[in-house]
PAZAPA-4460 file (N, C-alpha, C; in steps of 0.05 Angstrom, whole numbers, plus 32768, in hexadecimal, padded with zeros to 4 digits):
% residues 223
    n_x    n_y    n_z   ca_x   ca_y   ca_z    c_x    c_y    c_z   seq   type   mol
   7D5D   798C   79F1   7D4E   79A4   79E6   7D59   79BE   79F5     1      X     A
   7D5F   79D4   79E7   7D67   79EC   79F6   7D51   79FD   79F3     2      X     A
   7D52   7A0F   7A07   7D3F   7A25   7A09   7D4A   7A41   7A05     3      X     A
   7D5C   7A43   79EE   7D6A   7A5B   79E8   7D5A   7A6D   79D3     4      X     A
   7D40   7A6F   79D9   7D34   7A82   79C7   7D15   7A87   79D4     5      X     A
   7D0C   7A9D   79D1   7CF5   7AA3   79DE   7CDB   7A95   79D5     6      X     A
   7CD0   7A86   79E8   7CBA   7A75   79E1   7CA8   7A76   79FC     7      X     A
   7C8C   7A73   79F9   7C79   7A70   7A0C   7C81   7A56   7A1C     8      X     A
   7C87   7A59   7A34   7C8A   7A3F   7A49   7CAA   7A3D   7A4D     9      X     A
   7CBB   7A4D   7A3C   7CD7   7A49   7A42   7CDF   7A5B   7A58    10      X     A
   7CD3   7A70   7A5B   7CDC   7A85   7A6B   7CF0   7A92   7A60    11      X     A
   7CF5   7AAD   7A6D   7D0A   7ABF   7A61   7D15   7AD0   7A77    12      X     A
   7D31   7ACC   7A7C   7D3E   7ADB   7A96   7D56   7AE4   7A8A    13      X     A
   7D5A   7AFE   7A8E   7D70   7B0D   7A86   7D87   7B09   7A9E    14      X     A
   7D9F   7B0E   7A96   7DB3   7B0D   7AAD   7DB1   7B19   7AC6    15      X     A
   7DA2   7B31   7AC1   7D9E   7B44   7AD9   7D87   7B36   7AEC    16      X     A
   7D74   7B2A   7ADD   7D5B   7B1E   7AEA   7D66   7B09   7AF7    17      X     A
   7D75   7AF6   7AEB   7D7E   7ADF   7AFB   7D8D   7AE6   7B15    18      X     A
   7D9D   7AFA   7B11   7DB0   7B03   7B2B   7D9B   7B0D   7B41    19      X     A
   7D85   7B1B   7B36   7D72   7B22   7B4B   7D62   7B0F   7B58    20      X     A
   7D56   7AF9   7B49   7D48   7AE4   7B51   7D59   7AD2   7B64    21      X     A
   7D70   7ACC   7B5E   7D81   7AB9   7B6D   7D90   7AC9   7B80    22      X     A
   7D90   7AE3   7B80   7D9F   7AF2   7B93   7DC0   7AEE   7B92    23      X     A
   7DC6   7AF1   7B79   7DE6   7AE9   7B74   7DEF   7B04   7B65    24      X     A
   7E09   7B06   7B65   7E14   7B1F   7B58   7E14   7B19   7B39    25      X     A
   7E0E   7B30   7B2E   7E0A   7B33   7B0E   7E23   7B24   7B01    26      X     A
   7E39   7B2B   7B0E   7E52   7B20   7AFC   7E54   7B02   7AFF    27      X     A
   7E49   7AF8   7B16   7E4C   7AD9   7B17   7E3A   7ACC   7B02    28      X     A
   7E1F   7AD9   7B01   7E0C   7ACB   7AEE   7E18   7ACF   7AD4    29      X     A
   7E21   7AE6   7ACC   7E2E   7AEB   7AB1   7E42   7AD7   7AAD    30      X     A
   7E53   7AD5   7ABF   7E69   7ABC   7ABC   7E5E   7AA2   7AB6    31      X     A
   7E49   7A9A   7AC6   7E3D   7A81   7AC2   7E32   7A7D   7AA7    32      X     A
   7E25   7A94   7A9F   7E19   7A91   7A81   7E2B   7A8E   7A6B    33      X     A
   7E40   7AA2   7A6E   7E53   7AA6   7A54   7E6A   7A8F   7A59    34      X     A
   7E76   7A8B   7A71   7E8E   7A79   7A72   7E85   7A59   7A74    35      X     A
   7E72   7A57   7A83   7E67   7A3B   7A86   7E51   7A30   7A76    36      X     A
   7E39   7A3B   7A76   7E24   7A30   7A6A   7E2A   7A34   7A4C    37      X     A
   7E2D   7A4C   7A44   7E31   7A52   7A28   7E4D   7A49   7A1D    38      X     A
   7E60   7A4B   7A31   7E7A   7A43   7A29   7E83   7A24   7A29    39      X     A
   7E87   7A1A   7A43   7E91   7A02   7A43   7E79   79EB   7A3D    40      X     A
   7E61   79EE   7A4B   7E4E   79DA   7A44   7E41   79E2   7A2A    41      X     A
   7E41   79FA   7A21   7E39   7A00   7A04   7E4A   79F3   79F0    42      X     A
   7E62   79F3   79F1   7E74   79E4   79E0   7E72   79C9   79E1    43      X     A
   7E6A   79BE   79F9   7E66   79A2   79FC   7E4E   7996   79EF    44      X     A
   7E38   79A9   79F2   7E1F   799F   79E3   7E19   79AF   79C7    45      X     A
   7E2F   79BF   79C0   7E2E   79CC   79A7   7E13   79DD   79A5    46      X     A
   7E0F   79EC   79B9   7DF7   79FF   79B9   7DFA   7A0F   79D1    47      X     A
   7DF5   7A28   79C9   7DF2   7A3C   79E2   7DDB   7A3A   79F1    48      X     A
   7DDD   7A40   7A0C   7DC3   7A3F   7A20   7DB5   7A5B   7A1B    49      X     A
   7DC2   7A72   7A16   7DB7   7A8B   7A18   7DB1   7A98   79FB    50      X     A
   7DA5   7AAC   79FC   7DA1   7ABB   79E3   7D9D   7ADA   79EC    51      X     A
   7DA3   7AED   79D9   7DA4   7B08   79DC   7D8C   7B15   79E1    52      X     A
   7D87   7B25   79F3   7D72   7B37   79F7   7D7D   7B56   79F4    53      X     A
   7D7A   7B63   79E0   7D89   7B7F   79E0   7DA3   7B7D   79E5    54      X     A
   7DAA   7B87   79FF   7DC9   7B88   7A03   7DD1   7B73   7A17    55      X     A
   7DC0   7B64   7A1D   7DC5   7B4D   7A32   7DBF   7B31   7A28    56      X     A
   7DC5   7B1F   7A3B   7DC1   7B02   7A33   7DAB   7AF8   7A44    57      X     A
   7D99   7AE7   7A3A   7D83   7ADA   7A48   7D81   7ABE   7A45    58      X     A
   7D76   7AB1   7A59   7D75   7A91   7A59   7D5B   7A8A   7A5D    59      X     A
   7D52   7A71   7A59   7D37   7A68   7A60   7D34   7A5F   7A7D    60      X     A
   7D1D   7A55   7A86   7D17   7A4D   7AA0   7D2D   7A37   7AAB    61      X     A
   7D2E   7A20   7A9D   7D3D   7A0A   7AA7   7D5A   7A13   7AAA    62      X     A
   7D66   7A23   7A9C   7D81   7A2D   7A9F   7D81   7A3E   7ABA    63      X     A
   7D6A   7A4F   7ABE   7D6A   7A5A   7ADA   7D6B   7A47   7AF0    64      X     A
   7D5D   7A31   7AEF   7D5D   7A1C   7B01   7D77   7A10   7B04    65      X     A
   7D87   7A0D   7AF0   7D9F   79FF   7AEF   7DB3   7A17   7AFD    66      X     A
   7DB1   7A30   7AFB   7DC1   7A40   7B09   7DB8   7A40   7B29    67      X     A
   7D9F   7A39   7B2F   7D98   7A3A   7B4A   7DA6   7A22   7B56    68      X     A
   7DA9   7A0B   7B47   7DB5   79F2   7B51   7DD3   79F8   7B52    69      X     A
   7DDF   7A05   7B40   7DFC   7A0F   7B41   7DFF   7A1D   7B58    70      X     A
   7DEF   7A2F   7B61   7DF4   7A40   7B77   7DF5   7A32   7B91    71      X     A
   7DE1   7A1C   7B93   7DE2   7A08   7BA9   7DFC   79FC   7BAD    72      X     A
   7E05   79F0   7B95   7E23   79E4   7B95   7E36   79F5   7B9E    73      X     A
   7E37   7A0D   7B94   7E4C   7A24   7B9A   7E4B   7A28   7BB9    74      X     A
   7E34   7A2B   7BC5   7E32   7A32   7BE0   7E38   7A1B   7BF0    75      X     A
   7E3B   7A01   7BE6   7E44   79E9   7BF4   7E63   79E8   7BF1    76      X     A
   7E6D   79F6   7BDD   7E8D   79F6   7BDB   7E94   79E6   7BC7    77      X     A
   7E82   79DC   7BB3   7E8A   79CA   7B9E   7E92   79DD   7B86    78      X     A
   7EAC   79D6   7B7D   7EB7   79E9   7B67   7EA7   79E5   7B49    79      X     A
   7EAB   79FC   7B3A   7E9A   79FB   7B24   7EA0   79E6   7B12    80      X     A
   7EB9   79DD   7B0F   7EBF   79CB   7AFD   7EB6   79AD   7B04    81      X     A
   7EB0   79A9   7B1B   7EA3   7990   7B27   7E89   798F   7B1E    82      X     A
   7E7B   79AA   7B1F   7E5E   79AA   7B1B   7E5A   79A5   7AFB    83      X     A
   7E6A   79B2   7AEB   7E68   79AC   7ACD   7E6D   798F   7AC6    84      X     A
   7E80   7984   7AD5   7E85   7964   7ACE   7E6D   7958   7AD1    85      X     A
   7E5D   795D   7AE8   7E45   794F   7AF1   7E2F   7957   7ADB    86      X     A
   7E30   796D   7AD3   7E18   7975   7ABD   7E1B   7968   7AA5    87      X     A
   7E35   7965   7A9C   7E3A   7953   7A85   7E30   7938   7A88    88      X     A
   7E3B   792B   7A9E   7E34   790E   7AA1   7E17   790A   7AA4    89      X     A
   7E0A   791B   7AB4   7DED   7919   7AB7   7DDF   791E   7A9C    90      X     A
   7DE7   7931   7A8E   7DD9   7936   7A70   7DD9   791E   7A62    91      X     A
   7DF3   7911   7A61   7DF3   78F6   7A52   7DE2   78E1   7A61    92      X     A
   7DE0   78DE   7A78   7DD3   78C8   7A84   7DB5   78CB   7A81    93      X     A
   7DAA   78E5   7A84   7D8E   78EA   7A81   7D84   78F7   7A69    94      X     A
   7D95   78F7   7A55   7D92   7903   7A3A   7D81   791E   7A3B    95      X     A
   7D8C   7933   7A49   7D83   794C   7A4B   7D97   7960   7A4C    96      X     A
   7D92   7978   7A44   7DA8   798B   7A46   7DA2   799A   7A5F    97      X     A
   7D8F   7994   7A70   7D89   79A4   7A89   7D87   798E   7AA1    98      X     A
   7D98   7980   7AA7   7D9C   796C   7AB9   7D96   7976   7AD7    99      X     A
   7D9E   798E   7ADA   7D9A   7998   7AF5   7D81   79A4   7AF9   100      X     A
   7D6E   79A2   7AE6   7D50   79AC   7AE8   7D40   7992   7AE9   101      X     A
   7D4B   797A   7AEB   7D3B   7961   7AE9   7D38   7956   7B03   102      X     A
   7D1F   794E   7B08   7D16   7944   7B25   7D28   792D   7B2E   103      X     A
   7D2C   7919   7B21   7D36   7902   7B2A   7D56   7904   7B2E   104      X     A
   7D5E   7919   7B24   7D7B   791E   7B27   7D7F   7931   7B42   105      X     A
   7D6C   7942   7B45   7D6F   7955   7B5E   7D64   7948   7B76   106      X     A
   7D56   7930   7B73   7D4C   7920   7B8B   7D63   790E   7B94   107      X     A
   7D77   790B   7B82   7D8D   78F5   7B89   7DA9   78FF   7B89   108      X     A
   7DAA   791A   7B84   7DC6   7928   7B83   7DD2   792D   7B9C   109      X     A
   7DEB   7928   7B9F   7DF7   792C   7BB9   7E13   7937   7BB4   110      X     A
   7E22   7940   7BCE   7E3A   794B   7BC8   7E4B   7946   7BE5   111      X     A
   7E65   7947   7BE1   7E76   7945   7BF9   7E85   795F   7BFB   112      X     A
   7E79   7976   7BEE   7E85   7990   7BEC   7E9E   7992   7BD8   113      X     A
   7EA5   797B   7BCD   7EBE   7977   7BBA   7EB1   7970   7B9E   114      X     A
   7EA0   7959   7B9D   7E98   7951   7B84   7E7A   794D   7B87   115      X     A
   7E6E   7946   7B72   7E4E   793E   7B6B   7E4D   7923   7B6A   116      X     A
   7E37   7918   7B77   7E2F   78FC   7B78   7E15   78FC   7B71   117      X     A
   7E0D   78E2   7B68   7DF0   78D9   7B63   7DEB   78C0   7B6D   118      X     A
   7DD6   78BF   7B7A   7DCC   78A4   7B85   7DBC   7898   7B6F   119      X     A
   7DC2   7880   7B67   7DB3   7873   7B50   7DB5   7855   7B51   120      X     A
   7D9A   7849   7B54   7D9A   782D   7B55   7DA7   7822   7B6C   121      X     A
   7DA3   7830   7B86   7DAE   7828   7B9E   7DCE   782E   7BA2   122      X     A
   7DD9   7838   7B8B   7DF3   7840   7B8F   7DFB   785F   7B8D   123      X     A
   7E0F   7866   7B98   7E18   7883   7B96   7E2D   7888   7B86   124      X     A
   7E2F   7896   7B72   7E47   7895   7B5D   7E4E   78B5   7B5D   125      X     A
   7E69   78B8   7B57   7E74   78D5   7B53   7E71   78D9   7B34   126      X     A
   7E67   78F3   7B2F   7E61   78FC   7B15   7E7B   790B   7B0A   127      X     A
   7E91   7900   7B0D   7EAB   790D   7B04   7EB8   78F8   7AEF   128      X     A
   7EA9   78E2   7AE9   7EB5   78CE   7AD5   7EC3   78B8   7AE5   129      X     A
   7EC6   78BB   7AFC   7ED6   78A6   7B0A   7EC3   7892   7B17   130      X     A
   7EAD   7896   7B1D   7E97   7882   7B28   7E9D   787E   7B45   131      X     A
   7EB0   788C   7B51   7EBB   7886   7B6E   7EA2   788A   7B80   132      X     A
   7EA1   7879   7B95   7E8F   787C   7BAC   7E96   788D   7BC2   133      X     A
   7E85   789B   7BCD   7E8A   78AB   7BE7   7E73   78AA   7BF8   134      X     A
   7E75   789F   7C11   7E5C   789D   7C20   7E56   78B5   7C33   135      X     A
   7E6D   78C7   7C33   7E68   78DF   7C44   7E5D   78F5   7C34   136      X     A
   7E43   78F7   7C32   7E36   7909   7C1D   7E22   791B   7C28   137      X     A
   7E1E   792F   7C1D   7E0B   7941   7C26   7DF3   7943   7C0F   138      X     A
   7DDA   793E   7C17   7DC2   793F   7C03   7DBB   7959   7BFE   139      X     A
   7DBA   7960   7BE1   7DB0   797A   7BD8   7D94   797A   7BD7   140      X     A
   7D87   798E   7BE3   7D6A   7990   7BE4   7D63   79A6   7BD5   141      X     A
   7D4D   79A4   7BC5   7D44   79B7   7BB4   7D25   79B9   7BB7   142      X     A
   7D1D   79C2   7BCF   7D02   79C4   7BD8   7CF3   79DD   7BC9   143      X     A
   7D02   79EE   7BBC   7CF6   7A06   7BB1   7CEC   7A03   7B95   144      X     A
   7CEE   79EA   7B8A   7CE5   79E2   7B71   7CCD   79D0   7B6E   145      X     A
   7CBC   79D7   7B58   7CA6   79C4   7B52   7CAE   79B8   7B37   146      X     A
   7CA5   799D   7B32   7CAA   798F   7B18   7C95   798A   7B09   147      X     A
   7C96   7988   7AEC   7C82   7982   7ADC   7C80   7966   7AD2   148      X     A
   7C6F   7960   7AC2   7C6D   7945   7AB8   7C83   793C   7AAB   149      X     A
   7C95   794D   7A9F   7CAC   7945   7A93   7CC4   793D   7AA8   150      X     A
   7CBD   7944   7AC4   7CD3   7940   7AD6   7CE6   7956   7AD8   151      X     A
   7CE0   7969   7AC7   7CF3   7982   7AC8   7CE2   7998   7ADA   152      X     A
   7CF5   79A8   7AE5   7CEB   79C0   7AF7   7CD7   79D1   7AE7   153      X     A
   7CC0   79D3   7AF4   7CAA   79E6   7AEA   7CA4   79FD   7AF8   154      X     A
   7CAC   7A01   7B0F   7CA9   7A18   7B1E   7CC2   7A1D   7B32   155      X     A
   7CC9   7A35   7B38   7CDE   7A3A   7B4B   7CD3   7A50   7B60   156      X     A
   7CD4   7A48   7B7A   7CCB   7A58   7B8F   7CE1   7A65   7B9F   157      X     A
   7CE9   7A7D   7B96   7D03   7A89   7BA0   7D03   7A8D   7BBE   158      X     A
   7CEA   7A91   7BCC   7CE9   7A95   7BE9   7CDE   7A7B   7BF8   159      X     A
   7CDC   7A64   7BE6   7CD1   7A4D   7BEE   7CB2   7A4A   7BE9   160      X     A
   7CA9   7A31   7BED   7C8E   7A29   7BE4   7C77   7A35   7BF9   161      X     A
   7C80   7A3D   7C0C   7C6B   7A4A   7C22   7C67   7A69   7C1C   162      X     A
   7C77   7A73   7C09   7C74   7A90   7C02   7C66   7A90   7BE7   163      X     A
   7C5D   7AA8   7BDF   7C4E   7AAE   7BCA   7C5A   7AB3   7BAE   164      X     A
   7C74   7ABA   7BB1   7C84   7AC2   7B99   7C8D   7AA8   7B89   165      X     A
   7C87   7AA7   7B6F   7C8F   7A91   7B5D   7C98   7A97   7B44   166      X     A
   7CAB   7A88   7B37   7CB5   7A8C   7B1C   7CA9   7A71   7B0D   167      X     A
   7C96   7A76   7AF9   7C89   7A63   7AEC   7C8D   7A6D   7ACF   168      X     A
   7C99   7A5E   7ABC   7C9E   7A69   7AA1   7C84   7A6A   7A92   169      X     A
   7C6D   7A5F   7A9B   7C54   7A5F   7A8D   7C44   7A78   7A99   170      X     A
   7C50   7A8A   7AA9   7C45   7AA3   7AB3   7C59   7ABB   7AAE   171      X     A
   7C53   7AD0   7A9E   7C63   7AE5   7A9C   7C80   7ADA   7A94   172      X     A
   7C84   7AC8   7A83   7CA0   7ABE   7A7B   7CB1   7AB9   7A90   173      X     A
   7CA5   7AAF   7AAA   7CB6   7AA7   7AC0   7CBE   7ABC   7AD4   174      X     A
   7CB4   7AD4   7ACF   7CBE   7AEA   7AE2   7CAF   7AE5   7AFB   175      X     A
   7CB7   7AED   7B12   7CAC   7AE9   7B2A   7C92   7AF6   7B2E   176      X     A
   7C7D   7AE6   7B31   7C60   7AE8   7B35   7C52   7AE1   7B52   177      X     A
   7C3B   7AEA   7B59   7C2E   7AE1   7B6E   7C20   7AC9   7B65   178      X     A
   7C25   7AB2   7B76   7C1C   7A98   7B6C   7BFA   7A97   7B67   179      X     A
   7BF3   7A8A   7B50   7BD8   7A8B   7B4D   7BCF   7AA3   7B3B   180      X     A
   7BDF   7AB7   7B36   7BDB   7ACE   7B27   7BED   7AD4   7B12   181      X     A
   7BE7   7AE9   7B01   7BFB   7AF2   7AEF   7C08   7B0D   7AF8   182      X     A
   7C05   7B12   7B11   7C11   7B2A   7B1D   7C2F   7B27   7B22   183      X     A
   7C39   7B3A   7B16   7C5A   7B39   7B1D   7C5F   7B43   7B36   184      X     A
   7C6E   7B35   7B46   7C76   7B3F   7B62   7C82   7B5A   7B62   185      X     A
   7C92   7B63   7B4A   7C9F   7B7B   7B49   7C89   7B92   7B4A   186      X     A
   7C74   7B8D   7B3C   7C5F   7BA2   7B3D   7C57   7BAA   7B57   187      X     A
   7C56   7B95   7B69   7C49   7B9A   7B83   7C61   7BA8   7B93   188      X     A
   7C78   7B9F   7B8D   7C8F   7BAE   7B9B   7C91   7BCE   7B94   189      X     A
   7C8C   7BD3   7B7A   7C8E   7BEB   7B72   7C79   7BFE   7B7F   190      X     A
   7C63   7BF2   7B84   7C4D   7C00   7B96   7C56   7C07   7BB2   191      X     A
   7C62   7BF1   7BBC   7C6C   7BF3   7BDA   7C84   7C08   7BD8   192      X     A
   7C93   7C0B   7BC6   7CAA   7C1E   7BC6   7C9C   7C3A   7BC5   193      X     A
   7C86   7C3B   7BB7   7C78   7C54   7BB3   7C68   7C5E   7BCC   194      X     A
   7C6B   7C4E   7BE2   7C60   7C54   7BFE   7C40   7C4A   7BFF   195      X     A
   7C38   7C3D   7BEE   7C1C   7C32   7BEE   7C19   7C1D   7C04   196      X     A
   7C07   7C1D   7C16   7C04   7C0C   7C2E   7BFE   7BEE   7C24   197      X     A
   7C08   7BDC   7C30   7C07   7BBF   7C29   7BEA   7BB6   7C23   198      X     A
   7BD8   7BC1   7C39   7BBC   7BBB   7C36   7BAF   7BC4   7C1E   199      X     A
   7BB7   7BDB   7C13   7BAD   7BE7   7BFD   7BB4   7BD9   7BE3   200      X     A
   7BD2   7BD3   7BE6   7BDC   7BC1   7BCC   7BCC   7BA9   7BCC   201      X     A
   7BCC   7B98   7BE3   7BBD   7B80   7BE0   7BA2   7B82   7BD5   202      X     A
   7B8F   7B9B   7BDC   7B75   7B9A   7BD1   7B77   7BA2   7BB4   203      X     A
   7B8A   7BB3   7BAA   7B8C   7BB8   7B90   7B90   7BA0   7B7C   204      X     A
   7BA3   7B8F   7B86   7BA7   7B76   7B75   7B98   7B5E   7B7E   205      X     A
   7B89   7B63   7B8E   7B77   7B4D   7B9B   7B85   7B34   7BA1   206      X     A
   7B9D   7B3B   7BB1   7BAE   7B23   7BBD   7BAD   7B26   7BDC   207      X     A
   7BB6   7B13   7BE7   7BBA   7B17   7C06   7BD0   7B2A   7C0F   208      X     A
   7BCC   7B33   7C27   7BE2   7B43   7C2F   7BFE   7B34   7C33   209      X     A
   7BF8   7B1C   7C3B   7C11   7B08   7C39   7C23   7B06   7C21   210      X     A
   7C11   7B07   7C06   7C1F   7B07   7BF0   7C2E   7B20   7BE8   211      X     A
   7C23   7B37   7BF4   7C2E   7B4F   7BEF   7C47   7B50   7BFD   212      X     A
   7C45   7B47   7C19   7C5E   7B48   7C28   7C73   7B35   7C1D   213      X     A
   7C6A   7B1C   7C12   7C7E   7B0C   7C04   7C8A   7B1A   7BEB   214      X     A
   7C7F   7B28   7BDD   7C89   7B36   7BC6   7C9F   7B49   7BCE   215      X     A
   7C93   7B5A   7BE1   7CA8   7B70   7BEB   7CC1   7B61   7BF7   216      X     A
   7CBE   7B4B   7C08   7CD7   7B3F   7C12   7CEA   7B34   7BFB   217      X     A
   7CE1   7B27   7BE7   7CED   7B1E   7BD0   7CFB   7B33   7BC3   218      X     A
   7CF0   7B4A   7BBB   7CFE   7B5D   7BAF   7D0F   7B6F   7BBF   219      X     A
   7D0C   7B6D   7BD6   7D21   7B7C   7BED   7D39   7B6B   7BEA   220      X     A
   7D37   7B4F   7BE9   7D4E   7B3E   7BEC   7D5C   7B3F   7BD0   221      X     A
   7D50   7B41   7BBB   7D59   7B41   7BA0   7D65   7B5F   7B98   222      X     A
   7D5D   7B70   7BA9   7D68   7B8D   7BA2   7D87   7B8F   7BA4   223      X     A
***
C-alpha cells in the first residue's frame, strides 16, 4: 500500500519539511524523492511515493521514516545503490513497500559500511542478491522510533524519546508537535523568536518549560 495521497493517518511532509525535520540539505531530499523513491523504486513497484502539493512534492509518514533510515546508512558510508538493493529485497521478503519502516527489519538490519545485511532465523545474509555472510558488522539502532500494531513505525522523535517534540501522523498530519498535545512546536518557536519569555510561552500553551526548550532546540537545529 502506498501513501501518495492526503489521508488522515498518512501524514504529509513537503520536501522542505523533510529537510528541516531530518536536518538535511533540501537538494539531497529532493534527489531521494525524485531519483530514487519515485524514480528507481517507483519504477520497480510501478507507483510513485510522492504527490504534488502546489509547486512542491510531498510524501507520507512512512516515506519520511525511510528517508531517516537512508540518512543513517549514508552517515555510515553505505552507497545509495546498496541501500536500494536492500529495499527491493526486503520489500519482497516482507510484502511491504515500506520495509525500512518495519520494526522487525530495523531491529535486525546491519551494515559493514559497504553492504546491508539482515539477521534472520539465526543467520546473517547480504541484501544484494548474493546471500553472502559477513560477521564484521555494525548494528543499526533506531531508538527514535515507536511502532504500531502493524509493526510499522508510528511515531518519530527527532530529538530522541526523552524530549518533547514528536512527529505523529495522527496529529497535525505528522508535523512536529509537543507530545500529548496538538500544539505544533513551530508555534512555540515563533513566540520565542518574538522575544516572549520561556515561562510565559509555557503558561500560554499549558506545557512545561522543558517542552518549550525542546521545541526551541529542535527548530534552531532545523533552521
